[in-house]
Structure formats: structure tokens, C-alpha cells
ZADO-1210 file (C-alpha; in nm, 4 decimals, padded with zeros to 6 digits):
<atoms>
<atom x="-04.8095" y="05.8879" z="-02.4053" code="UNK" pos="1"/>
<atom x="-04.5649" y="05.7084" z="-02.6358" code="UNK" pos="2"/>
<atom x="-04.7130" y="05.4600" z="-02.8764" code="UNK" pos="3"/>
<atom x="-04.5932" y="05.1014" z="-02.9215" code="UNK" pos="4"/>
<atom x="-04.4955" y="05.1812" z="-03.2792" code="UNK" pos="5"/>
<atom x="-04.2045" y="05.4054" z="-03.1753" code="UNK" pos="6"/>
<atom x="-03.8699" y="05.2436" z="-03.2409" code="UNK" pos="7"/>
<atom x="-03.5330" y="05.3121" z="-03.0899" code="UNK" pos="8"/>
<atom x="-03.2780" y="05.4765" z="-03.3209" code="UNK" pos="9"/>
<atom x="-02.9806" y="05.3069" z="-03.1543" code="UNK" pos="10"/>
<atom x="-02.8803" y="04.9431" z="-03.1037" code="UNK" pos="11"/>
<atom x="-02.9077" y="04.7337" z="-02.7918" code="UNK" pos="12"/>
<atom x="-02.5951" y="04.7466" z="-02.5793" code="UNK" pos="13"/>
<atom x="-02.4554" y="04.3988" z="-02.6288" code="UNK" pos="14"/>
<atom x="-02.1076" y="04.2484" z="-02.6586" code="UNK" pos="15"/>
<atom x="-02.1356" y="04.3043" z="-03.0349" code="UNK" pos="16"/>
<atom x="-02.2060" y="04.6735" z="-02.9740" code="UNK" pos="17"/>
<atom x="-01.8831" y="04.7178" z="-02.7778" code="UNK" pos="18"/>
<atom x="-01.6839" y="04.5132" z="-03.0284" code="UNK" pos="19"/>
<atom x="-01.7905" y="04.7229" z="-03.3268" code="UNK" pos="20"/>
<atom x="-01.7514" y="05.0435" z="-03.1240" code="UNK" pos="21"/>
<atom x="-01.3883" y="04.9653" z="-03.0385" code="UNK" pos="22"/>
<atom x="-01.3156" y="04.8605" z="-03.3980" code="UNK" pos="23"/>
<atom x="-01.4680" y="05.1859" z="-03.5240" code="UNK" pos="24"/>
<atom x="-01.2524" y="05.3939" z="-03.2894" code="UNK" pos="25"/>
<atom x="-00.9363" y="05.2299" z="-03.4183" code="UNK" pos="26"/>
<atom x="-01.0522" y="05.2612" z="-03.7779" code="UNK" pos="27"/>
<atom x="-01.1364" y="05.6284" z="-03.7326" code="UNK" pos="28"/>
<atom x="-00.7921" y="05.6968" z="-03.5868" code="UNK" pos="29"/>
<atom x="-00.5850" y="05.5289" z="-03.8563" code="UNK" pos="30"/>
<atom x="-00.8105" y="05.6354" z="-04.1436" code="UNK" pos="31"/>
<atom x="-00.7909" y="05.9982" z="-04.0356" code="UNK" pos="32"/>
<atom x="-00.4121" y="05.9765" z="-04.0032" code="UNK" pos="33"/>
<atom x="-00.3835" y="05.8133" z="-04.3448" code="UNK" pos="34"/>
<atom x="-00.6012" y="06.0716" z="-04.5187" code="UNK" pos="35"/>
<atom x="-00.4537" y="06.3878" z="-04.3687" code="UNK" pos="36"/>
<atom x="-00.0973" y="06.2706" z="-04.4244" code="UNK" pos="37"/>
<atom x="-00.1497" y="06.1375" z="-04.7761" code="UNK" pos="38"/>
<atom x="-00.3694" y="06.4215" z="-04.9045" code="UNK" pos="39"/>
<atom x="-00.4147" y="06.7934" z="-04.8438" code="UNK" pos="40"/>
<atom x="-00.6072" y="06.8407" z="-04.5156" code="UNK" pos="41"/>
<atom x="-00.7709" y="07.1522" z="-04.6598" code="UNK" pos="42"/>
<atom x="-00.9486" y="06.9212" z="-04.9044" code="UNK" pos="43"/>
<atom x="-00.9798" y="06.6048" z="-04.6973" code="UNK" pos="44"/>
<atom x="-01.1319" y="06.7530" z="-04.3821" code="UNK" pos="45"/>
<atom x="-01.4254" y="06.9274" z="-04.5587" code="UNK" pos="46"/>
<atom x="-01.4903" y="06.6152" z="-04.7666" code="UNK" pos="47"/>
<atom x="-01.4927" y="06.3939" z="-04.4580" code="UNK" pos="48"/>
<atom x="-01.7249" y="06.6398" z="-04.2874" code="UNK" pos="49"/>
<atom x="-01.9572" y="06.6360" z="-04.5898" code="UNK" pos="50"/>
<atom x="-01.9685" y="06.2544" z="-04.5758" code="UNK" pos="51"/>
<atom x="-02.0485" y="06.2728" z="-04.2034" code="UNK" pos="52"/>
<atom x="-02.3323" y="06.5188" z="-04.2644" code="UNK" pos="53"/>
<atom x="-02.4734" y="06.2986" z="-04.5410" code="UNK" pos="54"/>
<atom x="-02.4630" y="05.9806" z="-04.3328" code="UNK" pos="55"/>
<atom x="-02.6103" y="06.1536" z="-04.0297" code="UNK" pos="56"/>
<atom x="-02.8864" y="06.2825" z="-04.2560" code="UNK" pos="57"/>
<atom x="-02.9661" y="05.9235" z="-04.3499" code="UNK" pos="58"/>
<atom x="-02.9576" y="05.8218" z="-03.9836" code="UNK" pos="59"/>
<atom x="-03.1982" y="06.0979" z="-03.8799" code="UNK" pos="60"/>
<atom x="-03.4279" y="06.0192" z="-04.1731" code="UNK" pos="61"/>
<atom x="-03.4468" y="05.6507" z="-04.0827" code="UNK" pos="62"/>
<atom x="-03.7568" y="05.5478" z="-03.8921" code="UNK" pos="63"/>
<atom x="-03.5674" y="05.3031" z="-03.6737" code="UNK" pos="64"/>
<atom x="-03.2217" y="05.1648" z="-03.6071" code="UNK" pos="65"/>
<atom x="-03.0617" y="04.9970" z="-03.9103" code="UNK" pos="66"/>
<atom x="-02.7050" y="04.8656" z="-03.8555" code="UNK" pos="67"/>
<atom x="-02.5414" y="04.9775" z="-04.1857" code="UNK" pos="68"/>
<atom x="-02.6535" y="05.3391" z="-04.1531" code="UNK" pos="69"/>
<atom x="-02.5973" y="05.3671" z="-03.7781" code="UNK" pos="70"/>
<atom x="-02.2469" y="05.2203" z="-03.7838" code="UNK" pos="71"/>
<atom x="-02.1557" y="05.4177" z="-04.0960" code="UNK" pos="72"/>
<atom x="-02.2437" y="05.7294" z="-03.8965" code="UNK" pos="73"/>
<atom x="-02.0311" y="05.6121" z="-03.6031" code="UNK" pos="74"/>
<atom x="-01.7389" y="05.5413" z="-03.8363" code="UNK" pos="75"/>
<atom x="-01.7725" y="05.8834" z="-03.9997" code="UNK" pos="76"/>
<atom x="-01.7857" y="06.0499" z="-03.6591" code="UNK" pos="77"/>
<atom x="-01.4697" y="05.8579" z="-03.5708" code="UNK" pos="78"/>
<atom x="-01.2807" y="06.0014" z="-03.8670" code="UNK" pos="79"/>
<atom x="-01.4053" y="06.3600" z="-03.8283" code="UNK" pos="80"/>
<atom x="-01.3722" y="06.3565" z="-03.4496" code="UNK" pos="81"/>
<atom x="-01.0098" y="06.2494" z="-03.4872" code="UNK" pos="82"/>
<atom x="-00.9480" y="06.5212" z="-03.7449" code="UNK" pos="83"/>
<atom x="-01.0967" y="06.7869" z="-03.5175" code="UNK" pos="84"/>
<atom x="-00.8672" y="06.6893" z="-03.2298" code="UNK" pos="85"/>
<atom x="-00.5607" y="06.6524" z="-03.4532" code="UNK" pos="86"/>
<atom x="-00.6187" y="06.9832" z="-03.6343" code="UNK" pos="87"/>
<atom x="-00.6405" y="07.1610" z="-03.2987" code="UNK" pos="88"/>
<atom x="-00.2957" y="07.0254" z="-03.2110" code="UNK" pos="89"/>
<atom x="-00.1128" y="07.0181" z="-03.5444" code="UNK" pos="90"/>
<atom x="-00.2534" y="07.3282" z="-03.7125" code="UNK" pos="91"/>
<atom x="-00.3098" y="07.5521" z="-03.4122" code="UNK" pos="92"/>
<atom x="-00.0549" y="07.4166" z="-03.1669" code="UNK" pos="93"/>
<atom x="-00.3039" y="07.3427" z="-02.8903" code="UNK" pos="94"/>
<atom x="-00.1384" y="07.1074" z="-02.6382" code="UNK" pos="95"/>
<atom x="-00.3079" y="06.7699" z="-02.5975" code="UNK" pos="96"/>
<atom x="-00.3673" y="06.8419" z="-02.2283" code="UNK" pos="97"/>
<atom x="-00.5478" y="07.1655" z="-02.3121" code="UNK" pos="98"/>
<atom x="-00.7583" y="07.0063" z="-02.5881" code="UNK" pos="99"/>
<atom x="-00.8462" y="06.7174" z="-02.3553" code="UNK" pos="100"/>
<atom x="-00.9763" y="06.9656" z="-02.0982" code="UNK" pos="101"/>
<atom x="-01.1645" y="07.1645" z="-02.3643" code="UNK" pos="102"/>
<atom x="-01.3311" y="06.8604" z="-02.5203" code="UNK" pos="103"/>
<atom x="-01.4180" y="06.7294" z="-02.1721" code="UNK" pos="104"/>
<atom x="-01.5888" y="07.0632" z="-02.1119" code="UNK" pos="105"/>
<atom x="-01.7748" y="07.0364" z="-02.4417" code="UNK" pos="106"/>
<atom x="-01.8963" y="06.6867" z="-02.3537" code="UNK" pos="107"/>
<atom x="-02.0043" y="06.8032" z="-02.0091" code="UNK" pos="108"/>
<atom x="-02.1985" y="07.0898" z="-02.1675" code="UNK" pos="109"/>
<atom x="-02.3728" y="06.8488" z="-02.4067" code="UNK" pos="110"/>
<atom x="-02.4679" y="06.6134" z="-02.1237" code="UNK" pos="111"/>
<atom x="-02.5911" y="06.9035" z="-01.9105" code="UNK" pos="112"/>
<atom x="-02.8071" y="07.0460" z="-02.1883" code="UNK" pos="113"/>
<atom x="-02.9378" y="06.6979" z="-02.2692" code="UNK" pos="114"/>
<atom x="-03.0271" y="06.6249" z="-01.9061" code="UNK" pos="115"/>
<atom x="-03.1930" y="06.9629" z="-01.8525" code="UNK" pos="116"/>
<atom x="-03.3928" y="06.9344" z="-02.1743" code="UNK" pos="117"/>
<atom x="-03.4926" y="06.5666" z="-02.1651" code="UNK" pos="118"/>
<atom x="-03.4439" y="06.4654" z="-01.7992" code="UNK" pos="119"/>
<atom x="-03.2581" y="06.1513" z="-01.9018" code="UNK" pos="120"/>
<atom x="-02.9303" y="06.0492" z="-02.0637" code="UNK" pos="121"/>
<atom x="-03.0402" y="05.6929" z="-02.1279" code="UNK" pos="122"/>
<atom x="-02.9777" y="05.5692" z="-02.4812" code="UNK" pos="123"/>
<atom x="-03.2924" y="05.3607" z="-02.4438" code="UNK" pos="124"/>
<atom x="-03.4868" y="05.6845" z="-02.4780" code="UNK" pos="125"/>
<atom x="-03.3572" y="05.7820" z="-02.8242" code="UNK" pos="126"/>
<atom x="-03.6872" y="05.7989" z="-03.0122" code="UNK" pos="127"/>
<atom x="-03.7259" y="06.1722" z="-03.0879" code="UNK" pos="128"/>
<atom x="-03.5204" y="06.3950" z="-03.3212" code="UNK" pos="129"/>
<atom x="-03.4108" y="06.6206" z="-03.0344" code="UNK" pos="130"/>
<atom x="-03.2851" y="06.3329" z="-02.8231" code="UNK" pos="131"/>
<atom x="-03.1121" y="06.1866" z="-03.1250" code="UNK" pos="132"/>
<atom x="-02.9425" y="06.5226" z="-03.1873" code="UNK" pos="133"/>
<atom x="-02.8155" y="06.5279" z="-02.8289" code="UNK" pos="134"/>
<atom x="-02.6991" y="06.1691" z="-02.8655" code="UNK" pos="135"/>
<atom x="-02.4893" y="06.2335" z="-03.1767" code="UNK" pos="136"/>
<atom x="-02.3501" y="06.5555" z="-03.0310" code="UNK" pos="137"/>
<atom x="-02.2339" y="06.3517" z="-02.7321" code="UNK" pos="138"/>
<atom x="-02.0880" y="06.0821" z="-02.9584" code="UNK" pos="139"/>
<atom x="-01.8941" y="06.3429" z="-03.1554" code="UNK" pos="140"/>
<atom x="-01.7602" y="06.4986" z="-02.8367" code="UNK" pos="141"/>
<atom x="-01.6520" y="06.1594" z="-02.6988" code="UNK" pos="142"/>
<atom x="-01.4525" y="06.0875" z="-03.0140" code="UNK" pos="143"/>
<atom x="-01.2726" y="06.4222" z="-03.0028" code="UNK" pos="144"/>
<atom x="-01.2112" y="06.3895" z="-02.6278" code="UNK" pos="145"/>
<atom x="-01.0866" y="06.0328" z="-02.6608" code="UNK" pos="146"/>
<atom x="-00.8491" y="06.1229" z="-02.9414" code="UNK" pos="147"/>
<atom x="-00.6961" y="06.4075" z="-02.7426" code="UNK" pos="148"/>
<atom x="-00.6742" y="06.1992" z="-02.4239" code="UNK" pos="149"/>
<atom x="-00.5128" y="05.9044" z="-02.6020" code="UNK" pos="150"/>
<atom x="-00.2541" y="06.1240" z="-02.7719" code="UNK" pos="151"/>
<atom x="-00.1885" y="06.3014" z="-02.4428" code="UNK" pos="152"/>
<atom x="-00.1035" y="05.9809" z="-02.2577" code="UNK" pos="153"/>
<atom x="00.0974" y="05.8388" z="-02.5475" code="UNK" pos="154"/>
<atom x="00.3023" y="06.1479" z="-02.6323" code="UNK" pos="155"/>
<atom x="00.2749" y="06.4183" z="-02.3655" code="UNK" pos="156"/>
<atom x="00.3045" y="06.1681" z="-02.0790" code="UNK" pos="157"/>
<atom x="00.5458" y="05.9524" z="-02.2846" code="UNK" pos="158"/>
<atom x="00.3629" y="05.6266" z="-02.2119" code="UNK" pos="159"/>
<atom x="00.3655" y="05.5145" z="-02.5742" code="UNK" pos="160"/>
<atom x="00.0681" y="05.3781" z="-02.7633" code="UNK" pos="161"/>
<atom x="00.0743" y="05.0218" z="-02.6312" code="UNK" pos="162"/>
<atom x="00.1030" y="05.1241" z="-02.2664" code="UNK" pos="163"/>
<atom x="-00.1699" y="05.3829" z="-02.3223" code="UNK" pos="164"/>
<atom x="-00.3917" y="05.1077" z="-02.4575" code="UNK" pos="165"/>
<atom x="-00.3291" y="04.8995" z="-02.1463" code="UNK" pos="166"/>
<atom x="-00.4024" y="05.2017" z="-01.9262" code="UNK" pos="167"/>
<atom x="-00.7391" y="05.2656" z="-02.0896" code="UNK" pos="168"/>
<atom x="-00.8204" y="04.8930" z="-02.0824" code="UNK" pos="169"/>
<atom x="-00.7707" y="04.9047" z="-01.7059" code="UNK" pos="170"/>
<atom x="-00.9754" y="05.2242" z="-01.6730" code="UNK" pos="171"/>
<atom x="-01.2640" y="05.0832" z="-01.8728" code="UNK" pos="172"/>
<atom x="-01.2820" y="04.7927" z="-01.6298" code="UNK" pos="173"/>
<atom x="-01.3887" y="05.0361" z="-01.3554" code="UNK" pos="174"/>
<atom x="-01.7405" y="05.1115" z="-01.4887" code="UNK" pos="175"/>
<atom x="-01.7812" y="04.7500" z="-01.6011" code="UNK" pos="176"/>
<atom x="-01.7025" y="04.6107" z="-01.2555" code="UNK" pos="177"/>
<atom x="-01.8895" y="04.8966" z="-01.0915" code="UNK" pos="178"/>
<atom x="-02.2048" y="04.8073" z="-01.2849" code="UNK" pos="179"/>
<atom x="-02.1863" y="04.4316" z="-01.2332" code="UNK" pos="180"/>
<atom x="-02.0570" y="04.4187" z="-00.8770" code="UNK" pos="181"/>
<atom x="-02.1511" y="04.7456" z="-00.7062" code="UNK" pos="182"/>
<atom x="-02.4778" y="04.8462" z="-00.8721" code="UNK" pos="183"/>
<atom x="-02.3278" y="05.1515" z="-01.0435" code="UNK" pos="184"/>
<atom x="-02.5957" y="05.3490" z="-01.2245" code="UNK" pos="185"/>
<atom x="-02.6413" y="05.1957" z="-01.5691" code="UNK" pos="186"/>
<atom x="-02.6428" y="05.5262" z="-01.7577" code="UNK" pos="187"/>
<atom x="-02.3280" y="05.6508" z="-01.5828" code="UNK" pos="188"/>
<atom x="-02.1528" y="05.3180" z="-01.6428" code="UNK" pos="189"/>
<atom x="-02.2460" y="05.3220" z="-02.0113" code="UNK" pos="190"/>
<atom x="-02.1189" y="05.6715" z="-02.0881" code="UNK" pos="191"/>
<atom x="-01.8070" y="05.6238" z="-01.8763" code="UNK" pos="192"/>
<atom x="-01.7188" y="05.3121" z="-02.0750" code="UNK" pos="193"/>
<atom x="-01.8263" y="05.4732" z="-02.4023" code="UNK" pos="194"/>
<atom x="-01.5855" y="05.7642" z="-02.3598" code="UNK" pos="195"/>
<atom x="-01.2965" y="05.5287" z="-02.2787" code="UNK" pos="196"/>
<atom x="-01.3514" y="05.3030" z="-02.5806" code="UNK" pos="197"/>
<atom x="-01.2198" y="05.5834" z="-02.8012" code="UNK" pos="198"/>
<atom x="-00.8663" y="05.6122" z="-02.6576" code="UNK" pos="199"/>
<atom x="-00.8633" y="05.2360" z="-02.6005" code="UNK" pos="200"/>
<atom x="-00.9225" y="05.1455" z="-02.9644" code="UNK" pos="201"/>
<atom x="-00.7203" y="05.4377" z="-03.1026" code="UNK" pos="202"/>
<atom x="-00.4157" y="05.3612" z="-02.8854" code="UNK" pos="203"/>
<atom x="-00.3927" y="05.0013" z="-03.0012" code="UNK" pos="204"/>
<atom x="-00.4613" y="05.0992" z="-03.3634" code="UNK" pos="205"/>
<atom x="-00.1815" y="05.3569" z="-03.3475" code="UNK" pos="206"/>
<atom x="00.0468" y="05.0995" z="-03.1893" code="UNK" pos="207"/>
<atom x="-00.0119" y="04.8644" z="-03.4804" code="UNK" pos="208"/>
<atom x="00.0322" y="05.1395" z="-03.7386" code="UNK" pos="209"/>
<atom x="00.3268" y="05.3530" z="-03.6267" code="UNK" pos="210"/>
<atom x="00.6870" y="05.2497" z="-03.7050" code="UNK" pos="211"/>
<atom x="00.9072" y="05.0710" z="-03.4485" code="UNK" pos="212"/>
<atom x="01.0985" y="05.3955" z="-03.3960" code="UNK" pos="213"/>
<atom x="00.7818" y="05.5275" z="-03.2310" code="UNK" pos="214"/>
<atom x="00.7184" y="05.2088" z="-03.0355" code="UNK" pos="215"/>
<atom x="00.4772" y="05.0487" z="-03.2833" code="UNK" pos="216"/>
<atom x="00.4589" y="04.7442" z="-03.5077" code="UNK" pos="217"/>
<atom x="00.5024" y="04.9428" z="-03.8291" code="UNK" pos="218"/>
<atom x="00.2093" y="04.7976" z="-04.0220" code="UNK" pos="219"/>
<atom x="00.1098" y="05.1393" z="-04.1559" code="UNK" pos="220"/>
<atom x="-00.2144" y="05.3346" z="-04.1225" code="UNK" pos="221"/>
<atom x="-00.3445" y="05.2184" z="-04.4607" code="UNK" pos="222"/>
<atom x="-00.3120" y="04.8474" z="-04.3862" code="UNK" pos="223"/>
<atom x="-00.4525" y="04.8769" z="-04.0357" code="UNK" pos="224"/>
<atom x="-00.7485" y="05.0778" z="-04.1684" code="UNK" pos="225"/>
<atom x="-00.8232" y="04.8153" z="-04.4316" code="UNK" pos="226"/>
<atom x="-00.8148" y="04.5288" z="-04.1808" code="UNK" pos="227"/>
<atom x="-01.0282" y="04.7125" z="-03.9252" code="UNK" pos="228"/>
<atom x="-01.2684" y="04.8258" z="-04.1970" code="UNK" pos="229"/>
<atom x="-01.3197" y="04.4691" z="-04.3165" code="UNK" pos="230"/>
<atom x="-01.3829" y="04.3508" z="-03.9616" code="UNK" pos="231"/>
<atom x="-01.6409" y="04.6263" z="-03.9118" code="UNK" pos="232"/>
<atom x="-01.8171" y="04.5417" z="-04.2382" code="UNK" pos="233"/>
<atom x="-01.8283" y="04.1719" z="-04.1438" code="UNK" pos="234"/>
<atom x="-01.9639" y="04.2450" z="-03.7947" code="UNK" pos="235"/>
<atom x="-02.2280" y="04.4873" z="-03.9228" code="UNK" pos="236"/>
<atom x="-02.3330" y="04.2359" z="-04.1894" code="UNK" pos="237"/>
<atom x="-02.3909" y="03.9751" z="-03.9187" code="UNK" pos="238"/>
<atom x="-02.5927" y="04.2222" z="-03.7115" code="UNK" pos="239"/>
<atom x="-02.7997" y="04.3203" z="-04.0144" code="UNK" pos="240"/>
<atom x="-02.8816" y="03.9591" z="-04.0946" code="UNK" pos="241"/>
<atom x="-02.9463" y="03.8352" z="-03.7409" code="UNK" pos="242"/>
<atom x="-03.1170" y="04.1487" z="-03.6005" code="UNK" pos="243"/>
<atom x="-02.9580" y="04.0490" z="-03.2698" code="UNK" pos="244"/>
<atom x="-02.9064" y="04.4081" z="-03.1564" code="UNK" pos="245"/>
<atom x="-03.2408" y="04.5558" z="-03.2603" code="UNK" pos="246"/>
<atom x="-03.4337" y="04.7195" z="-02.9764" code="UNK" pos="247"/>
<atom x="-03.7962" y="04.6411" z="-02.9111" code="UNK" pos="248"/>
<atom x="-04.0452" y="04.9220" z="-02.9545" code="UNK" pos="249"/>
<atom x="-03.9824" y="05.1873" z="-02.6933" code="UNK" pos="250"/>
<atom x="-04.3194" y="05.1478" z="-02.5297" code="UNK" pos="251"/>
<atom x="-04.2878" y="04.7707" z="-02.5147" code="UNK" pos="252"/>
<atom x="-03.9392" y="04.7766" z="-02.3682" code="UNK" pos="253"/>
<atom x="-03.9640" y="05.0724" z="-02.1317" code="UNK" pos="254"/>
<atom x="-04.1032" y="04.8767" z="-01.8412" code="UNK" pos="255"/>
<atom x="-03.8018" y="04.6434" z="-01.8431" code="UNK" pos="256"/>
<atom x="-03.5255" y="04.9037" z="-01.8757" code="UNK" pos="257"/>
<atom x="-03.3056" y="05.0170" z="-01.5931" code="UNK" pos="258"/>
<atom x="-03.4059" y="05.3657" z="-01.4766" code="UNK" pos="259"/>
<atom x="-03.2289" y="05.6602" z="-01.6381" code="UNK" pos="260"/>
<atom x="-03.0589" y="05.9393" z="-01.4525" code="UNK" pos="261"/>
<atom x="-03.3374" y="06.1759" z="-01.3619" code="UNK" pos="262"/>
</atoms>
């Protein structure tokens, strides 16, 4: 039996959660683009990966959810996940459609292994190292998948970044309305929306950053990254001070949670 002293390692799913998540997706997109185009990817990608490993180490070592460490890990995943998808296309010539299918397969495999092993995909059950490992593997896969899918709609399908952003904004409304109006399973609705936040945030960030010749506003990846980074820091600071997204102890909250997919 779980004890009342076990704490969740992830935040409550609130409006603030989705706000910071979308900001982090845009920041990861433009920061990755800025780094790999300004510096040698052979150096930048391993360094970014090392930072990700270090931050995830801090997250796993933490006894409970703490906003600065958790969101630093999400931001680092955003940068590395973008690099993984972009390297597959730029360095190895993998079409965005193919990489989208591959990363969708990877995410499906992670979810399948997670479900078989733990019998739940609910983020309200993240209180063991194994479940946390599955969780971050899924997060990494969603970032890579979202990057490939966003680039596919913007470039391969020639929708452009702004129209792609509108498309994913419409798609993300499906699980939201499904949950609130049609009793869509909470776990399915969460992960459906979570996957779509990546191309949603990245598409609008790209639109702000790329030059008008590519259908954007031309603000540049560096400036957009700075603005988004400051917004993330401000939001995380508020969460750290207010503790408004801190879960109760797992045992105390379990009786009031929606059932997970079993």
C-alpha cells in the first residue's frame, strides 16, 4: 500500500500548466534553431544533450515536484527533442512525413510499454522511478513527434507556420471539448492535447521568428527565444512562490482522481 508521504513528481494539470507547456514548446523550437544555425551542431547537440541529462538527473533525484527543476527539464527536452527531429531531416534527409510516422511509432511503443508495465498512463500516478522514466520518455517522444509534424504541415504540405498554428489550435480543441462535453477519458484527453501543444507552440514561434519571405514576422530566433524564456521564468517563479500547481500526496489525492486507463 502507498503511504501518505509519497509525493507526485509532476505538477497539477491547471491552466498554468498548459500555458508554460506551450511557451516551452515555442522556446525549444526557436532556441534549437538559433543554436544549430549559429554554432556547429556537432558541438551544440552533445552539449544540449548533456544539459538535458544533468537536469533530468536533478528531477529524478528530487523527492517531489519542484517547479524550477521540472520546467527546466521540460525546456531542455524541448531543445533536444527539436534537435533530434531536425537532425533526422537536415543531416540524414529523412522526409518530415517519414519522421512523423517514426516518432509516432516511438511514442506508441513508449505508451504500450508503460501501460503493460504499470497498468496506467495517468500522470497522477508518477511517484516511482520507473513510472517517472516512462513519463519522461513519453515527453521526449512527444516533442520529437510534434516538431516533425509541425514542420511537415508548414513545409511539406505548404500551409506555412501561421496556418499550421491555427490548424493545431483547432485540433487541440477536440480533446478539450471531448473531455468537457462528451466525457472523453481524462488520460486520453490529456495525452492527446499534450502531443498537440508541441506543434502548436512551435508553429507560432517559427511564424514570429522566420523572415517575411518565409511567411513570418522576421523577429529572429534569438529575440523570440529571449522573450519566451523570460515569460517562462516569470511563470515558473509565480508557481514556485504560490505552490498553486503542487499535487497533494498521492495517497491523499488518489480517491479524488479520475480513473486511469486500465
